[in-house]
C-alpha positions in Angstrom: -17.6 -23.1 18.7 -14.7 -25.3 17.6 -15.7 -27.9 15.1 -13.4 -30.8 14.4 -13.8 -33.1 11.4 -13.2 -36.9 11.5 -12.8 -39.1 8.4 -13.7 -42.7 9.0 -15.4 -45.9 7.8 -16.6 -47.0 11.2 -16.4 -50.5 9.7 -17.7 -51.3 12.3 -17.7 -48.6 15.0 -15.4 -49.9 17.8 -13.7 -48.8 21.0 -10.8 -47.3 19.0 -13.2 -45.0 17.2 -14.8 -44.1 20.5 -11.4 -43.3 21.9 -10.7 -41.0 18.8 -14.0 -39.2 19.3 -13.4 -38.7 23.0 -9.9 -37.5 22.5 -11.1 -35.1 19.9 -13.6 -33.7 22.3 -11.0 -33.6 25.1 -8.6 -31.7 22.8 -11.1 -28.8 22.6 -13.7 -29.6 20.0 -17.2 -28.4 21.0 -18.7 -30.0 17.8 -17.6 -33.0 15.7 -18.5 -33.7 12.1 -17.6 -37.1 10.6 -17.3 -38.0 7.0 -18.2 -41.7 6.8 -18.0 -44.2 3.9 -21.3 -45.4 2.5 -22.0 -49.0 1.6 -18.6 -49.6 -0.1 -15.2 -49.2 1.7 -11.6 -48.6 0.7 -10.4 -52.1 1.1 -12.5 -53.1 -1.9 -15.5 -54.6 0.0 -19.0 -53.8 1.1 -19.1 -52.4 4.6 -19.7 -55.0 7.3 -22.7 -53.1 8.7 -25.5 -50.9 7.3 -24.4 -47.3 6.9 -27.5 -45.9 8.8 -26.7 -48.2 11.7 -23.0 -47.1 11.7 -24.0 -43.4 11.5 -26.5 -43.8 14.3 -23.9 -45.6 16.4 -21.4 -42.8 15.8 -23.8 -40.1 17.0 -24.7 -42.3 20.0 -21.0 -42.2 20.9 -20.1 -38.6 20.6 -20.2 -37.6 16.9 -22.6 -34.7 16.2 -23.0 -34.9 12.4 -22.4 -37.7 10.0 -21.9 -37.0 6.3 -21.8 -39.8 3.7 -18.7 -40.4 1.5 -20.4 -42.1 -1.4 -19.2 -44.7 -3.9 -17.0 -44.4 -5.9 -14.9 -42.2 -3.6 -15.3 -44.4 -0.6 -13.7 -47.4 -2.3 -10.9 -45.6 -4.1 -7.2 -45.3 -3.4 -6.1 -43.5 -0.3 -5.3 -40.3 -2.2 -8.8 -40.0 -3.7 -10.5 -41.2 -0.5 -8.7 -38.5 1.6 -9.1 -35.8 -1.0 -12.9 -36.4 -1.4 -13.5 -36.6 2.3 -11.6 -33.4 3.0 -13.5 -31.7 0.1 -16.8 -32.6 1.8 -15.6 -31.0 5.1 -14.3 -27.9 3.3 -17.5 -27.6 1.3 -19.6 -27.1 4.4 -18.3 -23.5 4.1 -15.3 -21.5 5.1 -14.7 -21.5 8.8 -17.3 -24.2 9.6 -14.7 -26.9 10.3 -11.6 -25.7 12.1 -9.7 -28.9 12.7 -9.2 -32.4 11.2 -8.7 -35.0 13.9 -7.2 -38.4 12.8 -5.5 -41.4 14.4 -1.8 -41.7 13.7 1.1 -43.6 15.2 3.2 -40.5 14.3 2.4 -37.6 16.5 5.1 -35.3 15.2 3.1 -33.0 12.9 6.2 -31.6 11.4 7.4 -35.0 10.4 3.9 -35.7 8.9 4.2 -32.4 6.9 7.7 -33.4 5.7 6.3 -36.7 4.6 3.5 -35.0 2.8 6.0 -32.8 1.0 8.0 -35.9 0.0 4.9 -37.7 -1.2 3.8 -34.8 -3.4 7.3 -34.4 -4.9 7.8 -38.1 -5.6 4.4 -38.8 -7.1 5.6 -38.6 -10.7 9.3 -38.6 -10.1 11.7 -40.4 -12.4 13.2 -42.4 -9.4 9.8 -43.8 -8.5 9.0 -44.7 -12.1 12.3 -46.5 -12.3 11.4 -48.6 -9.3 8.0 -49.4 -10.8 9.5 -50.5 -14.0 11.4 -53.3 -12.3 8.3 -54.6 -10.6 8.1 -52.9 -7.3 4.7 -51.8 -5.9 4.0 -48.1 -5.7 4.2 -47.9 -1.9 7.6 -49.7 -1.9 8.9 -47.6 -4.7 8.1 -44.4 -2.9 9.4 -45.7 0.4 12.8 -46.6 -1.0 13.3 -43.3 -2.9 12.1 -41.3 0.2 14.6 -43.0 2.4 17.4 -42.1 0.1 16.3 -38.5 -0.6 14.7 -37.5 2.7 15.9 -39.9 5.3 14.7 -43.1 6.9 12.3 -41.3 9.3 10.4 -39.7 6.4 10.5 -43.0 4.4 9.0 -44.9 7.3 6.1 -42.4 7.5 5.3 -43.1 3.9 5.5 -46.9 4.4 3.4 -47.3 7.6 -0.3 -48.0 6.8 -1.2 -46.1 9.9 0.4 -42.9 8.8 -0.1 -43.1 5.0 -3.7 -41.8 5.3 -2.5 -39.0 7.7 -0.1 -37.9 5.0 -2.9 -37.9 2.4 -5.1 -35.9 4.7 -2.4 -33.2 5.1 -1.9 -33.1 1.3 -5.6 -32.7 0.8 -5.9 -30.0 3.5 -3.1 -28.0 1.8 -4.9 -28.2 -1.5 -8.5 -27.6 -0.5 -8.7 -26.2 3.1 -5.4 -24.7 4.4 -7.4 -23.0 7.2 -8.4 -26.4 8.7 -5.6 -27.5 11.0 -4.4 -31.2 11.1 -4.6 -32.7 14.6 -3.2 -36.2 15.1 -4.5 -38.4 17.9 -2.3 -41.3 19.1 -3.7 -44.7 18.0 -4.8 -46.8 21.0 -3.1 -50.2 21.4 -3.5 -51.6 17.9 -3.0 -50.2 14.4 -5.5 -49.8 11.6 -4.7 -53.0 9.8 -3.4 -55.1 12.8 -5.1 -58.4 13.4 -4.6 -58.6 17.2 -6.3 -57.3 20.3 -5.0 -55.5 23.3 -7.3 -55.2 26.3 -10.6 -53.8 25.2 -9.1 -52.5 21.9 -9.1 -54.4 18.6 -8.4 -53.2 15.1 -11.4 -53.0 12.7 -9.9 -56.0 10.8 -9.9 -58.1 14.0 -13.5 -57.1 14.9 -14.7 -57.9 11.4 -13.0 -61.3 11.6 -14.8 -62.0 14.9 -18.1 -61.0 13.5 -17.5 -63.2 10.5 -16.9 -66.2 12.8 -19.9 -65.3 15.0 -17.7 -64.6 18.0 -18.6 -62.2 20.9 -17.4 -58.7 20.1 -19.0 -56.9 23.1 -15.6 -56.3 24.7 -14.4 -54.3 21.7 -17.5 -52.4 20.6 -19.4 -49.8 22.8 -22.5 -51.1 24.6 -25.5 -51.7 22.4 -23.5 -51.0 19.2 -22.8 -54.5 17.9 -24.4 -54.9 14.5 -27.2 -57.5 14.3 -26.9 -57.7 10.5 -23.5 -58.2 8.9 -22.4 -58.3 5.3 -19.4 -60.1 3.8 -18.1 -60.1 0.2 -17.4 -63.9 0.3 -21.2 -64.3 0.1 -21.0 -62.9 -3.4 -17.7 -64.4 -4.6 -19.2 -66.6 -7.3 -21.0 -63.7 -8.8 -17.8 -61.6 -8.7 -15.8 -64.4 -10.3 -18.5 -64.7 -13.0 -18.2 -60.9 -13.8 -14.4 -61.2 -13.9 -14.6 -64.2 -16.3 -16.8 -62.3 -18.7 -14.6 -59.1 -18.7 -12.5 -58.4 -21.8 -9.5 -56.2 -21.9 -11.4 -53.2 -23.2 -13.9 -53.2 -20.3 -11.1 -53.8 -17.7 -9.2 -50.8 -19.0 -12.2 -48.6 -18.3 -11.9 -49.4 -14.6 -9.8 -47.2 -12.2 -6.4 -48.5 -11.2 -6.2 -50.9 -14.2 -3.2 -50.8 -16.5 -2.7 -53.0 -19.6 -0.4 -55.3 -17.5 -3.1 -55.8 -14.8 -5.8 -56.4 -17.4 -3.8 -59.1 -19.1 -3.0 -60.7 -15.8 -6.7 -60.8 -14.8 -7.7 -62.3 -18.1 -4.9 -64.9 -17.9 -5.9 -65.9 -14.3 -9.6 -66.1 -15.1 -8.9 -68.5 -18.0 -8.0 -71.1 -15.4 -11.4 -70.5 -13.6 -10.2 -70.1 -10.0 -12.5 -71.8 -7.4 -12.6 -68.8 -5.0 -12.0 -65.1 -4.8 -9.0 -65.8 -2.5 -7.5 -68.1 -5.2 -8.1 -65.4 -7.8 -6.5 -62.6 -5.7 -3.5 -64.8 -4.8 -2.9 -65.7 -8.4 -3.1 -62.1 -9.6 -1.1 -60.5 -6.8 2.5 -59.7 -7.7 5.3 -57.5 -6.3 3.8 -54.4 -8.0 0.1 -55.2 -7.7 -1.2 -55.1 -4.1 -4.0 -57.1 -2.7 -6.0 -54.0 -1.8 -5.7 -52.7 -5.4 -7.0 -56.0 -6.8 -9.9 -56.0 -4.4 -10.9 -52.5 -5.4 -10.6 -53.4 -9.1 -12.9 -56.4 -8.6 -15.4 -54.2 -6.7 -15.3 -51.5 -9.4 -16.2 -54.1 -12.0 -19.1 -55.5 -10.0 -20.4 -52.0 -9.2 -19.9 -50.6 -12.7 -17.4 -47.8 -11.6 -15.3 -46.4 -14.5 -12.3 -44.1 -14.5 -14.6 -41.3 -15.8 -16.7 -41.5 -12.6 -13.8 -40.3 -10.4 -14.5 -36.6 -10.6 -15.2 -34.3 -7.6 -17.7 -35.4 -5.0 -20.9 -33.5 -6.0 -23.0 -33.2 -2.9 -23.1 -33.4 0.9 -25.6 -36.0 2.1 -26.4 -36.0 5.8 -26.9 -39.5 7.4 -27.3 -38.6 11.1 -27.1 -35.6 13.5 -28.0 -34.4 16.9 -28.7 -31.0 18.4 -25.0 -30.0 18.1 -25.0 -31.3 14.6 -27.9 -29.1 13.8 -25.8 -26.1 15.0 -23.1 -27.1 12.5 -25.7 -27.2 9.7 -27.0 -23.8 10.7 -23.6 -22.4 10.0 -23.5 -23.9 6.5 -25.2 -21.0 4.7 -22.2 -20.6 2.5 -21.8 -24.3 1.6 -20.0 -24.9 -1.6 -22.0 -28.0 -2.5 -25.7 -28.9 -2.1 -26.5 -30.1 1.4 -29.5 -32.3 2.1 -30.8 -35.4 3.9 -32.8 -36.4 0.8 -31.0 -38.4 -1.8 -33.8 -37.7 -4.3 -33.2 -34.0 -4.1 -29.5 -34.3 -4.2 -29.3 -36.4 -7.3 -31.5 -33.9 -9.1 -28.8 -31.2 -8.7 -26.7 -32.4 -11.7 -26.2 -35.3 -14.1 -23.0 -36.2 -12.3 -24.8 -36.2 -8.9 -27.3 -38.6 -10.4 -24.5 -40.8 -11.5 -22.8 -40.8 -8.1 -26.2 -41.6 -6.5 -26.6 -44.5 -8.9 -23.2 -46.0 -8.0 -23.9 -45.7 -4.3 -27.2 -47.5 -4.9 -25.3 -50.2 -6.7 -23.1 -50.5 -3.6 -26.2 -50.7 -1.3 -27.7 -53.5 -3.4 -24.4 -55.4 -3.4 -24.2 -55.1 0.3 -27.8 -56.5 0.6 -26.8 -59.5 -1.4 -23.7 -60.0 0.8 -26.0 -60.5 3.8 -28.4 -63.3 4.7 -31.4 -61.5 3.0 -33.9 -62.6 5.6 -35.3 -59.1 5.5 -36.8 -57.4 2.5 -34.6 -55.0 0.6 -35.2 -51.3 1.5 -33.7 -48.7 -0.8 -31.9 -45.6 0.2 -34.9 -43.6 -0.9 -37.1 -45.3 1.7 -34.6 -45.1 4.6 -34.9 -42.5 7.3 -31.9 -40.7 8.7 -31.1 -40.6 12.5 -32.0 -37.4 14.3 -31.1 -37.4 18.0 -31.3 -34.8 20.8 
């Protein structure tokens, strides 16, 4: 039994994800466990499709076990996202997961490891701080210093969005699960954030844009897996702008990723009462404040996430599994965290577990309001997980 882990948002599940799952199986995995973002995702938005539908779709297409990465970890920076997801896989128990399979344009594992070394060494370095002080973004600051100290090849690995998460996964594995081996799979046709399509492959961003426009996505999503219900943050942009307009500096500084400079900038922009979220983000963005960071900050504010909430993920919540997934769970007798399908039981394991559950429920409610609301709201406590043969 060789179990591979996959970390993903499946936002939504598309042919590229199917390719990753199939290649993971082809590379020797007899069982596949996926850690999947809940209702909120890393780009600072609600997921485009319901998490139960995404989990069920993943199992339908080759994944055996789906574990939820809850808010606030699912909508945090790449480092926290990767560290929290790897912690969930490692916490299933020593030896349960043997390999971490992930898409990467860089297949040279030694280069990825060197990039991970460089990333760790540069995190609080004087050279990077100097670049930040003159207004450069953190990714650009790291890239420039890495090119000088470690060479252009390593620098490029730390600048490419399609390899940055791979580097974070390797760093997390070293810290939490050195016995789990990293296993890069070549990305098929298009990159993670690319907007185009090639053949039957499209990036998640491109697929979301097609769903937003009501276009046919059947060529890019496995059969029967196109979400009927979709959710988009622009449907709640007035409410988000209202929350931003009411926020003072003290409340903004309680949010993750917010510095005094960013808090002042948000307050200054909101005094002009931007007409749309896009206008707000464009006005706030600068050389050292990325759009993704701003979207996450706005989402933190709406959901009530504070810096103090970003501790260690407290439980392992199962969203879907099949017979092979059940075999993985049978092997979790030495799990380091509570494992359950019941959110009610999990949130009773600690005060912090209850807090994380509350934040995930906030994200679920936000997602509901980002849809058409033609159906009645159903809470996580009332939903049934997917169990397949």
